[in-house]
N, C-alpha and C positions, 0 to 999 in steps of 0.2 A: 404107607408113605404116599403123599400126593405128588403127582407129576407137576412140572413147572407150568404146563398148559392149564391144568386144573386150578392151580394157585392163581394164575393170571386171570382166568375166567371168574373166579370167586372175587378177586380184588376188583375187577371191572364191574361186577354186579353190585358191589358195595358202593360204587360211585354213581349209580343210576339215580335220577331225581326221585326223591321221596324214600330212598332206601335207608334203612336203619342198620348200622353195622352189627348191632347185637342180634337182630333178627336174621341177617345174612349168616352170621357166624353159627347161630343155633341151627339154622336150616342145613348147614353143611358139616355140622359136628366139629366146628373149629371154635377157637376163642377169639375175642375181639383183637387182642394184641397180635395174634398171628396175622390177621388180615391187615392191621396197620403196618406190620413189618413187611408183608408181601407188597403192599402198596408202595412203601418207601423204596424197596429194592427194585420193583418194576419201573418206578419213576426214574430212578438213577440209571437204569438200563435203557431208558427212553421208550419203554413199552407202554407206559401210561402217560397221559398228559400231566404236565406239572401242576402242582397244587396251587390253585389261584384263590386267594381270599376274596370272598364275595364282598361287594361294596356294602357298607352299613346302610340299613334302611331306617328311616326316621318317620315318625308320625307327622302329619302336616301341622304347622303352627297356625292356630286360629286366634286372632286378636279381636275381641268384641268391642273393647273401648281402649283408647290410648291410656297408658299408665298415668299420665298427668291428670286425666279426668277422674280417675278413681281417687276417692278420699276415704281414709280410715274413719270409722264412726268415732265421733268425739266421745270420750269417756265423761259422762256427766254424773255418774253415781258411783260412789266408792264406800264400801262398808267394811270396817275392820272388826273382826271377831277374834280376839286374842292376837296371835301372830299371823293370822290368815287375812288377806285383803281380797275382797270380792269387788271387781270392777266391771261395770256394765253401762250401757247407755239407757236412756229413759224409754226406749222402745220395748224393753222387757215386760212381759205380762206379769201382773201382780202376783198371780198364783205361782208362776215359775220362780219368781223372786222369793216368795215365802218358802217354797220347797227347798231352794238352795240354802237359805238361812238356816232352816231346820237341820238340813244335812250337815252343814258346817258346825253348828252347835253340837250335834250328836257325835261328831267325829273327834271332839276335844276330850 
């Protein structure tokens, strides 16, 4: 049976920056849910600081060009093989187009 002081010390250790509760639990021969329960009880008693959600972090947004400037490539080539339609622009390399057509025909 653990003393209240030992439970409080383990709960506090689990709150240290970079601490993983599963590792703390394993180290002390406890299970994660015991530590979560100890945290909750000690917070209710005012022995641990209240749980504060950390503010969300976001990756910075980088805009290379304005959306109005971007234009979708115009579809200039459309090939129907059965019920499959291949759409591409004229910038496709001839060999790539030939391979695509062979693959589509073989898949039928």
